[in-house]
ZAMARKE-61530 format. One record per residue (C-alpha): residue in three letters; x, y, z. Coordinates in pm, whole numbers, padded with zeros to 5 digits. Layout:
+-----+--------+--------+--------+
|   r |     xx |     yy |     zz |
+-----+--------+--------+--------+
| ALA |      X |      Y |      Z |
...
+-----+--------+--------+--------+
//
This chain:
+-----+--------+--------+--------+
|   r |     xx |     yy |     zz |
+-----+--------+--------+--------+
| MET | -17857 |  00535 | -12700 |
| ASN | -17496 |  00643 | -12666 |
| GLU | -17460 |  00460 | -12328 |
| VAL | -17487 |  00095 | -12297 |
| TYR | -17609 | -00029 | -11974 |
| ASP | -17467 | -00326 | -11816 |
| VAL | -17831 | -00438 | -11692 |
| VAL | -18158 | -00267 | -11786 |
| VAL | -18461 | -00415 | -11538 |
| ILE | -18825 | -00352 | -11684 |
| GLY | -19074 | -00315 | -11435 |
| ALA | -19061 | -00077 | -11132 |
| GLY | -19289 | -00282 | -10923 |
| VAL | -19184 | -00431 | -10614 |
| VAL | -19012 | -00725 | -10763 |
| GLY | -18830 | -00509 | -11040 |
| SER | -18724 | -00250 | -10801 |
| ALA | -18595 | -00508 | -10551 |
| ILE | -18379 | -00659 | -10848 |
| ALA | -18251 | -00288 | -10916 |
| ARG | -18142 | -00218 | -10567 |
| GLU | -17972 | -00562 | -10524 |
| LEU | -17787 | -00493 | -10861 |
| ALA | -17689 | -00174 | -10717 |
| HIS | -17452 | -00348 | -10468 |
| TYR | -17217 | -00398 | -10753 |
| GLU | -16977 | -00197 | -10966 |
| LEU | -17271 | -00206 | -11267 |
| SER | -17436 |  00065 | -11465 |
| CYS | -17809 | -00027 | -11433 |
| ALA | -18157 |  00123 | -11565 |
| LEU | -18503 |  00070 | -11417 |
| VAL | -18767 |  00130 | -11663 |
| GLU | -19127 |  00157 | -11580 |
| ALA | -19439 |  00219 | -11825 |
| GLY | -19613 |  00399 | -11555 |
| PRO | -19541 |  00754 | -11407 |
| ASP | -19432 |  00612 | -11062 |
| VAL | -19264 |  00313 | -10901 |
| GLY | -19485 |  00050 | -10703 |
| ALA | -19831 |  00209 | -10891 |
| GLY | -19966 | -00132 | -11031 |
| THR | -19989 | -00480 | -10883 |
| SER | -19771 | -00390 | -10607 |
| LYS | -19979 | -00125 | -10457 |
| ALA | -20340 | -00307 | -10433 |
| ASN | -20289 | -00641 | -10263 |
| THR | -20366 | -00767 | -09936 |
| ALA | -20036 | -00619 | -09783 |
| ILE | -19949 | -00923 | -09591 |
| TRP | -19590 | -01035 | -09500 |
| HIS | -19626 | -01442 | -09586 |
| THR | -19399 | -01682 | -09418 |
| GLY | -19478 | -01915 | -09716 |
| PHE | -19593 | -02186 | -09469 |
| ASP | -19886 | -02298 | -09717 |
| ALA | -19652 | -02292 | -10034 |
| ALA | -19585 | -02608 | -10243 |
| PRO | -19303 | -02801 | -10063 |
| GLY | -18989 | -02790 | -10291 |
| SER | -19153 | -02513 | -10517 |
| LEU | -18920 | -02203 | -10620 |
| GLU | -19195 | -01998 | -10448 |
| ALA | -19166 | -02174 | -10113 |
| ARG | -18751 | -02139 | -10131 |
| LEU | -18765 | -01793 | -10214 |
| LEU | -19023 | -01701 | -09965 |
| ARG | -18815 | -01847 | -09687 |
| ARG | -18501 | -01703 | -09823 |
| SER | -18684 | -01360 | -09834 |
| TYR | -18844 | -01370 | -09469 |
| PRO | -18516 | -01256 | -09252 |
| LEU | -18396 | -01042 | -09530 |
| PHE | -18726 | -00843 | -09539 |
| ALA | -18710 | -00839 | -09146 |
| ALA | -18379 | -00678 | -09130 |
| TYR | -18475 | -00432 | -09450 |
| ALA | -18811 | -00313 | -09286 |
| GLU | -18629 | -00202 | -08978 |
| GLU | -18307 | -00055 | -09151 |
| SER | -18551 |  00127 | -09394 |
| ARG | -18834 |  00203 | -09144 |
| ILE | -19110 |  00026 | -09334 |
| ALA | -19416 | -00029 | -09137 |
| VAL | -19460 | -00398 | -09013 |
| GLU | -19652 | -00537 | -08725 |
| LYS | -19602 | -00907 | -08666 |
| LEU | -19960 | -01039 | -08568 |
| GLY | -19965 | -01398 | -08649 |
| ALA | -20224 | -01558 | -08859 |
| LEU | -20505 | -01767 | -08771 |
| LEU | -20633 | -02035 | -09033 |
| VAL | -20993 | -02140 | -08962 |
| ALA | -21159 | -02433 | -09064 |
| TRP | -21576 | -02406 | -09114 |
| THR | -21648 | -02774 | -09264 |
| LYS | -21553 | -03105 | -09175 |
| GLU | -21308 | -03131 | -09475 |
| GLN | -21123 | -02812 | -09381 |
| ALA | -21069 | -02919 | -09051 |
| GLN | -20944 | -03275 | -09161 |
| SER | -20716 | -03096 | -09380 |
| LEU | -20534 | -02883 | -09103 |
| PRO | -20297 | -03161 | -09012 |
| GLU | -20185 | -03181 | -09357 |
| LEU | -20134 | -02792 | -09382 |
| LEU | -19923 | -02810 | -09062 |
| LYS | -19688 | -03053 | -09206 |
| ARG | -19659 | -02867 | -09513 |
| ALA | -19563 | -02558 | -09279 |
| HIS | -19308 | -02763 | -09113 |
| MET | -19167 | -02888 | -09446 |
| ASN | -19120 | -02512 | -09546 |
| GLY | -18936 | -02437 | -09250 |
| VAL | -19198 | -02239 | -09063 |
| THR | -19187 | -02484 | -08749 |
| ASP | -19386 | -02250 | -08497 |
| ALA | -19693 | -02329 | -08662 |
| THR | -19952 | -02492 | -08431 |
| LEU | -20317 | -02649 | -08457 |
| VAL | -20566 | -02492 | -08258 |
| ALA | -20868 | -02653 | -08101 |
| ALA | -21221 | -02530 | -08222 |
| SER | -21283 | -02359 | -07859 |
| GLU | -20950 | -02211 | -07877 |
| THR | -21009 | -02012 | -08217 |
| TYR | -21248 | -01790 | -07975 |
| ASP | -20956 | -01715 | -07778 |
| TYR | -20766 | -01606 | -08049 |
| GLU | -21071 | -01436 | -08210 |
| PRO | -21367 | -01349 | -07992 |
| HIS | -21557 | -01187 | -08267 |
| LEU | -21541 | -01497 | -08529 |
| ASN | -21896 | -01640 | -08629 |
| ALA | -22027 | -01934 | -08453 |
| GLY | -21930 | -02308 | -08599 |
| ALA | -21525 | -02269 | -08619 |
| LEU | -21401 | -02637 | -08626 |
| GLY | -21062 | -02565 | -08558 |
| GLY | -20754 | -02380 | -08675 |
| LEU | -20374 | -02334 | -08750 |
| PHE | -20177 | -02039 | -08604 |
| VAL | -19907 | -01919 | -08779 |
| PRO | -19710 | -01661 | -08545 |
| GLY | -19474 | -01523 | -08836 |
| GLU | -19739 | -01396 | -09059 |
| SER | -19746 | -01038 | -09040 |
| ILE | -19881 | -00709 | -09205 |
| LEU | -19684 | -00442 | -09373 |
| CYS | -19695 | -00110 | -09563 |
| THR | -19737 | -00204 | -09921 |
| PHE | -19692 |  00154 | -10044 |
| THR | -19348 |  00228 | -09876 |
| THR | -19206 | -00123 | -09968 |
| PRO | -19153 | -00043 | -10338 |
| LEU | -19072 |  00309 | -10284 |
| ALA | -18806 |  00205 | -10048 |
| LEU | -18632 | -00028 | -10280 |
| ALA | -18645 |  00208 | -10572 |
| THR | -18547 |  00478 | -10396 |
| GLN | -18221 |  00296 | -10251 |
| ALA | -18163 |  00195 | -10608 |
| VAL | -18151 |  00517 | -10728 |
| LEU | -17939 |  00663 | -10455 |
| ASN | -17692 |  00430 | -10533 |
| GLY | -17664 |  00481 | -10902 |
| VAL | -17956 |  00297 | -11092 |
| GLN | -18119 |  00522 | -11351 |
| LEU | -18477 |  00543 | -11313 |
| MET | -18699 |  00609 | -11638 |
| LEU | -19051 |  00645 | -11584 |
| ASN | -19330 |  00656 | -11859 |
| PHE | -19111 |  00419 | -12051 |
| ALA | -19364 |  00163 | -12191 |
| VAL | -19168 | -00095 | -12377 |
| SER | -19288 | -00176 | -12719 |
| GLU | -19008 | -00345 | -12865 |
| ILE | -18710 | -00541 | -12786 |
| GLU | -18410 | -00597 | -13039 |
| GLN | -18104 | -00825 | -13002 |
| GLU | -17802 | -00690 | -13157 |
| ALA | -17522 | -00893 | -13353 |
| GLU | -17282 | -00741 | -13124 |
| GLY | -17440 | -00908 | -12821 |
| THR | -17616 | -00599 | -12678 |
| THR | -18004 | -00557 | -12649 |
| VAL | -18213 | -00237 | -12756 |
| VAL | -18537 | -00184 | -12571 |
| ARG | -18742 |  00065 | -12737 |
| SER | -19048 |  00291 | -12607 |
| ALA | -19238 |  00544 | -12786 |
| GLY | -19045 |  00803 | -12615 |
| GLY | -18675 |  00636 | -12672 |
| SER | -18468 |  00353 | -12636 |
| VAL | -18179 |  00209 | -12412 |
| ARG | -17908 | -00055 | -12461 |
| CYS | -17790 | -00301 | -12249 |
| HIS | -17558 | -00611 | -12213 |
| TYR | -17808 | -00809 | -11986 |
| LEU | -18183 | -00779 | -11957 |
| VAL | -18429 | -00857 | -11674 |
| ASN | -18826 | -00864 | -11749 |
| ALA | -18998 | -00811 | -11432 |
| ALA | -19289 | -00664 | -11602 |
| GLY | -19558 | -00837 | -11400 |
| LEU | -19902 | -00812 | -11612 |
| TYR | -19708 | -00768 | -11917 |
| ALA | -19421 | -01001 | -11854 |
| ASP | -19561 | -01272 | -12097 |
| ARG | -19592 | -01023 | -12388 |
| LEU | -19235 | -00903 | -12332 |
| ASN | -19115 | -01292 | -12321 |
| ARG | -19259 | -01347 | -12633 |
| LEU | -19081 | -01052 | -12815 |
| LEU | -18772 | -01245 | -12722 |
| GLY | -18881 | -01591 | -12875 |
| HIS | -19016 | -01772 | -12557 |
| ALA | -19367 | -01888 | -12458 |
| ASP | -19306 | -02025 | -12122 |
| PHE | -19628 | -01887 | -11971 |
| MET | -19951 | -01681 | -12043 |
| VAL | -20030 | -01428 | -11777 |
| THR | -20399 | -01390 | -11711 |
| PRO | -20502 | -01080 | -11518 |
| ARG | -20667 | -01227 | -11185 |
| ARG | -20881 | -00927 | -11012 |
| GLY | -20920 | -00897 | -10652 |
| GLU | -21180 | -00678 | -10506 |
| LEU | -21124 | -00562 | -10145 |
| ILE | -21315 | -00369 | -09903 |
| VAL | -21144 | -00135 | -09647 |
| PHE | -21360 | -00086 | -09313 |
| ASP | -21318 |  00224 | -09085 |
| LYS | -21078 |  00248 | -08813 |
| PHE | -21344 |  00181 | -08568 |
| ALA | -21350 | -00177 | -08699 |
| ARG | -21000 | -00227 | -08566 |
| SER | -21065 | -00360 | -08245 |
| LEU | -21268 | -00641 | -08356 |
| VAL | -20946 | -00831 | -08510 |
| ASN | -20663 | -00949 | -08336 |
| HIS | -20479 | -01135 | -08612 |
| ILE | -20482 | -01206 | -08977 |
| ILE | -20781 | -01441 | -09033 |
| LEU | -20709 | -01672 | -09320 |
| PRO | -20929 | -01935 | -09505 |
| VAL | -20824 | -02271 | -09554 |
| PRO | -20706 | -02259 | -09892 |
| GLY | -20881 | -02396 | -10199 |
| GLY | -20748 | -02517 | -10548 |
| LYS | -20746 | -02168 | -10732 |
| THR | -20679 | -01905 | -10463 |
| LYS | -20598 | -01834 | -10084 |
| GLY | -20946 | -01736 | -10052 |
| VAL | -21119 | -01436 | -09880 |
| LEU | -20954 | -01341 | -09556 |
| ILE | -21002 | -01051 | -09296 |
| SER | -20687 | -00832 | -09197 |
| PRO | -20579 | -00523 | -08990 |
| THR | -20380 | -00293 | -09172 |
| VAL | -20079 | -00105 | -09062 |
| TYR | -20269 |  00204 | -09108 |
| GLY | -20531 |  00091 | -08860 |
| ASN | -20821 | -00025 | -09087 |
| VAL | -20948 | -00362 | -09150 |
| LEU | -20959 | -00539 | -09473 |
| LEU | -21197 | -00805 | -09615 |
| GLY | -21094 | -01005 | -09927 |
| PRO | -20997 | -01053 | -10221 |
| THR | -21195 | -01186 | -10487 |
| ALA | -21046 | -01395 | -10754 |
| GLU | -21177 | -01322 | -11110 |
| ASP | -20986 | -01396 | -11415 |
| LEU | -20994 | -01133 | -11684 |
| SER | -20890 | -01043 | -12028 |
| ASP | -20796 | -00684 | -11970 |
| SER | -20465 | -00616 | -11787 |
| ARG | -20596 | -00255 | -11696 |
| ASP | -20934 | -00336 | -11533 |
| THR | -20907 | -00245 | -11186 |
| SER | -21250 | -00147 | -11141 |
| THR | -21476 | -00301 | -10876 |
| SER | -21781 | -00466 | -10915 |
| GLN | -22144 | -00497 | -10766 |
| ALA | -22122 | -00882 | -10764 |
| GLY | -21774 | -00916 | -10638 |
| LEU | -21845 | -00677 | -10350 |
| GLN | -22172 | -00827 | -10281 |
| THR | -21981 | -01168 | -10243 |
| LEU | -21729 | -01012 | -10023 |
| LEU | -22017 | -00894 | -09801 |
| GLU | -22158 | -01218 | -09781 |
| LYS | -21831 | -01434 | -09716 |
| GLY | -21773 | -01165 | -09425 |
| ARG | -22107 | -01177 | -09287 |
| ALA | -22040 | -01558 | -09253 |
| LEU | -21663 | -01509 | -09097 |
| MET | -21731 | -01228 | -08875 |
| PRO | -22068 | -01089 | -08876 |
| ALA | -22003 | -00784 | -08641 |
| LEU | -21731 | -00637 | -08877 |
| LEU | -22043 | -00604 | -09134 |
| GLN | -22202 | -00336 | -08889 |
| GLU | -21897 | -00111 | -08914 |
| GLU | -21865 |  00152 | -09179 |
| VAL | -21685 |  00103 | -09500 |
| THR | -21418 |  00346 | -09593 |
| ALA | -21317 |  00237 | -09938 |
| THR | -21340 | -00016 | -10163 |
| TYR | -21052 | -00140 | -10445 |
| ALA | -20941 | -00373 | -10665 |
| GLY | -20600 | -00506 | -10777 |
| LEU | -20467 | -00758 | -11045 |
| ARG | -20261 | -01034 | -11013 |
| ALA | -20024 | -01206 | -11264 |
| ALA | -20163 | -01546 | -11279 |
| THR | -20029 | -01791 | -11508 |
| GLU | -20107 | -02160 | -11584 |
| HIS | -19858 | -02265 | -11365 |
| ARG | -19874 | -02291 | -10989 |
| ASP | -19500 | -02221 | -10929 |
| TYR | -19304 | -01889 | -11009 |
| GLN | -19186 | -01866 | -11361 |
| ILE | -18816 | -01714 | -11351 |
| HIS | -18638 | -01840 | -11615 |
| SER | -18265 | -01770 | -11720 |
| TYR | -18141 | -01744 | -12111 |
| PRO | -17780 | -01733 | -12082 |
| GLY | -17736 | -01718 | -12466 |
| GLN | -17953 | -01397 | -12483 |
| ARG | -17794 | -01267 | -12166 |
| TYR | -18193 | -01254 | -12034 |
| VAL | -18379 | -01339 | -11734 |
| CYS | -18747 | -01371 | -11722 |
| VAL | -18931 | -01302 | -11379 |
| GLY | -19286 | -01408 | -11422 |
| GLY | -19615 | -01543 | -11267 |
| ILE | -19533 | -01399 | -10917 |
| ARG | -19872 | -01347 | -10837 |
| SER | -19968 | -01236 | -10482 |
| THR | -19667 | -01324 | -10271 |
| GLY | -19436 | -01078 | -10450 |
| VAL | -19406 | -00819 | -10159 |
| SER | -19299 | -01115 | -09928 |
| ALA | -19066 | -01278 | -10151 |
| CYS | -18916 | -00964 | -10318 |
| LEU | -18550 | -00963 | -10152 |
| GLY | -18522 | -01339 | -10216 |
| ILE | -18648 | -01321 | -10599 |
| ALA | -18386 | -01038 | -10635 |
| GLU | -18086 | -01210 | -10490 |
| TYR | -18197 | -01537 | -10690 |
| VAL | -18221 | -01318 | -11004 |
| VAL | -17871 | -01173 | -10972 |
| GLU | -17728 | -01506 | -10899 |
| LEU | -17858 | -01608 | -11253 |
| LEU | -17721 | -01315 | -11427 |
| GLY | -17396 | -01391 | -11269 |
| GLU | -17423 | -01756 | -11391 |
| ALA | -17498 | -01592 | -11721 |
| GLY | -17166 | -01411 | -11733 |
| LEU | -17241 | -01071 | -11578 |
| PRO | -16947 | -00967 | -11362 |
| LEU | -17045 | -00931 | -11004 |
| ILE | -16766 | -00694 | -10824 |
| ALA | -16920 | -00553 | -10482 |
| GLY | -16917 | -00180 | -10492 |
| ALA | -16727 |  00005 | -10181 |
| GLU | -17006 |  00162 | -10048 |
| PHE | -17395 |  00122 | -10047 |
| VAL | -17619 |  00413 | -09918 |
| PRO | -17896 |  00326 | -09673 |
| VAL | -18223 |  00495 | -09688 |
| LYS | -18492 |  00600 | -09423 |
| MET | -18833 |  00628 | -09551 |
| PRO | -19122 |  00812 | -09369 |
| TYR | -19308 |  00571 | -09147 |
| LEU | -19656 |  00533 | -09259 |
| GLY | -19792 |  00311 | -08985 |
| GLU | -19963 |  00358 | -08674 |
| ARG | -19726 |  00197 | -08412 |
| GLU | -19514 |  00507 | -08410 |
| ALA | -19609 |  00850 | -08352 |
| ARG | -19690 |  01054 | -08671 |
| PRO | -19510 |  01366 | -08738 |
| TYR | -19809 |  01586 | -08618 |
| ARG | -19755 |  01454 | -08259 |
| SER | -19385 |  01507 | -08278 |
| ALA | -19262 |  01822 | -08086 |
| GLU | -18911 |  01764 | -08232 |
| MET | -19009 |  01738 | -08562 |
| ILE | -19270 |  02049 | -08546 |
| ALA | -18966 |  02242 | -08352 |
| ARG | -18749 |  02175 | -08670 |
| ASP | -19016 |  02260 | -08918 |
| ALA | -19346 |  02423 | -08830 |
| GLU | -19517 |  02268 | -09117 |
| TYR | -19524 |  01931 | -08944 |
| GLY | -19764 |  02080 | -08711 |
| ARG | -20010 |  02215 | -08988 |
| ILE | -20252 |  01943 | -09097 |
| VAL | -20363 |  01904 | -09458 |
| CYS | -20529 |  01566 | -09435 |
| HIS | -20753 |  01560 | -09112 |
| CYS | -20859 |  01182 | -09167 |
| GLU | -20543 |  01057 | -09172 |
| HIS | -20338 |  01351 | -08992 |
| VAL | -20085 |  01414 | -09260 |
| THR | -19911 |  01754 | -09229 |
| LEU | -19797 |  02012 | -09487 |
| GLY | -19420 |  01892 | -09393 |
| GLU | -19505 |  01553 | -09494 |
| VAL | -19655 |  01656 | -09828 |
| ARG | -19374 |  01903 | -09909 |
| ALA | -19143 |  01637 | -09838 |
| ALA | -19296 |  01389 | -10071 |
| LEU | -19317 |  01635 | -10340 |
| ALA | -18950 |  01695 | -10307 |
| GLY | -18783 |  01358 | -10222 |
| PRO | -18536 |  01140 | -10428 |
| LEU | -18856 |  01006 | -10608 |
| PRO | -19088 |  01304 | -10565 |
| ALA | -19447 |  01252 | -10615 |
| ARG | -19572 |  01356 | -10940 |
| ASN | -19957 |  01291 | -10905 |
| LEU | -20217 |  01264 | -10613 |
| ASP | -20211 |  00863 | -10624 |
| GLY | -19816 |  00885 | -10562 |
| LEU | -19881 |  01150 | -10291 |
| ARG | -20148 |  00941 | -10118 |
| ARG | -19875 |  00642 | -10128 |
| ARG | -19609 |  00838 | -09974 |
| THR | -19793 |  01035 | -09719 |
| ARG | -20165 |  00840 | -09663 |
| ALA | -20327 |  01153 | -09769 |
| LEU | -20676 |  01115 | -09945 |
| GLN | -20714 |  00766 | -09784 |
| GLY | -20901 |  00832 | -09501 |
| ARG | -21274 |  00858 | -09427 |
| CYS | -21377 |  01126 | -09627 |
| GLN | -21179 |  00985 | -09915 |
| GLY | -21030 |  01333 | -10014 |
| PHE | -21340 |  01531 | -09983 |
| HIS | -21188 |  01789 | -09751 |
| CYS | -20835 |  01807 | -09832 |
| HIS | -20815 |  01728 | -10248 |
| ALA | -20820 |  02090 | -10333 |
| ALA | -20523 |  02188 | -10091 |
| LEU | -20349 |  01872 | -10239 |
| ALA | -20400 |  01937 | -10591 |
| SER | -20271 |  02288 | -10535 |
| LEU | -19963 |  02187 | -10365 |
| LEU | -19915 |  01942 | -10630 |
| ALA | -19959 |  02177 | -10909 |
| TRP | -19745 |  02430 | -10753 |
| GLU | -19460 |  02208 | -10718 |
| THR | -19484 |  02049 | -11058 |
| GLU | -19580 |  02340 | -11278 |
| LYS | -19419 |  02633 | -11042 |
| SER | -19731 |  02835 | -11170 |
| PRO | -19874 |  03089 | -10927 |
| THR | -20196 |  03087 | -11115 |
| THR | -20261 |  02752 | -11029 |
| LEU | -20204 |  02789 | -10653 |
| LEU | -20530 |  02758 | -10450 |
| ASN | -20505 |  02940 | -10102 |
| ILE | -20340 |  02667 | -09903 |
| ASP | -20417 |  02844 | -09561 |
| ASP | -20785 |  02796 | -09625 |
| ASN | -20741 |  02419 | -09600 |
| VAL | -20461 |  02376 | -09372 |
| HIS | -20499 |  02405 | -08980 |
| ALA | -20238 |  02407 | -08697 |
+-----+--------+--------+--------+
//
């Protein structure tokens, strides 16, 4: 409580981490507080991992503006920090007469949003793009700029760079109370401690509305929207050339088929409004719905093996647009209702929020130096460490495979356990290396990874299993 930070950012998802990174460009003292044990471990990790152009956003909306603002920023950042990206393009497919009639309006909307390379596709041409589509497509809209990305690496890169440039990261800090003091400072309390600041940013995602009410505002209410997804085996990858999108409905973007940068294929998500902000379970009804929709879109996909299923929660509100509000009198900015486009818009949102803080009086003096970050590349487009003679020559542990499904090496695991933001649980290790997310879902490598994790976090020989029994050159 002795130190008063210039800014405290609540929430270390992709948006909060991006805001903290942007603040780190300036001569400021900042803290990033997160309720969970790791960054990017909530909504940010469980989405469809698509880098959106914003072609279908409501023209003139804040979402549309910030998606377009973010697009070139993210292109440069992904290359600089080695976030896995594949620019596949997206094919929006119409299956009914009404959907086909809406395509010219969607093209007009794309052009209004600055996505001028989008083009209409005739019914027969849809099969040139995607030969395995089911029969009956009536036309489409092709958007070349839609891409897939590594949704794990993105928040980790942003938070790591923020920390390397002076931001204080506080994990397991679940905010329970916010008090504004007479002298103009704000106290943010959790069960384990408190921090004080001059300016506050609420980027708490599913909990943003609750924290907003602690400061006297009721601009929106978050309703957790569960999206269930099915992950198909890597053998299915050859069936899909692009991101295959439905014509959007009134509530959500609908069920899509998309490759991943890890070589799998996704089907989903569903859209179910819940009351529980922690319910990330999958359901029989949800998965059955996905299988039915998948069979209607691409029957051949349903013949492939399923590797995993998962669900994520989106911070839906009663509003269609982002809920980013500045309260200069309180020196407070609320960043709510970001929903499914947060990864795509995060850098644009970060710049916008810092501008709002500046308008509220935060002095923005550029720092002398900004440390770059290079992340482990988790995609399939580049050679993985187990195939790199240079890395293995430098450290033989990069030639010892721990997770055979995803070809993750002992060197990668040890690096993830010792980095600037080290993994401290198995989920964190998975998001830093891809271990545990292959065909066997950790059946063969779980024991070795748990032992390595226990050894690194507890330094206790009694918890160390025989790693050599589970690791092979």
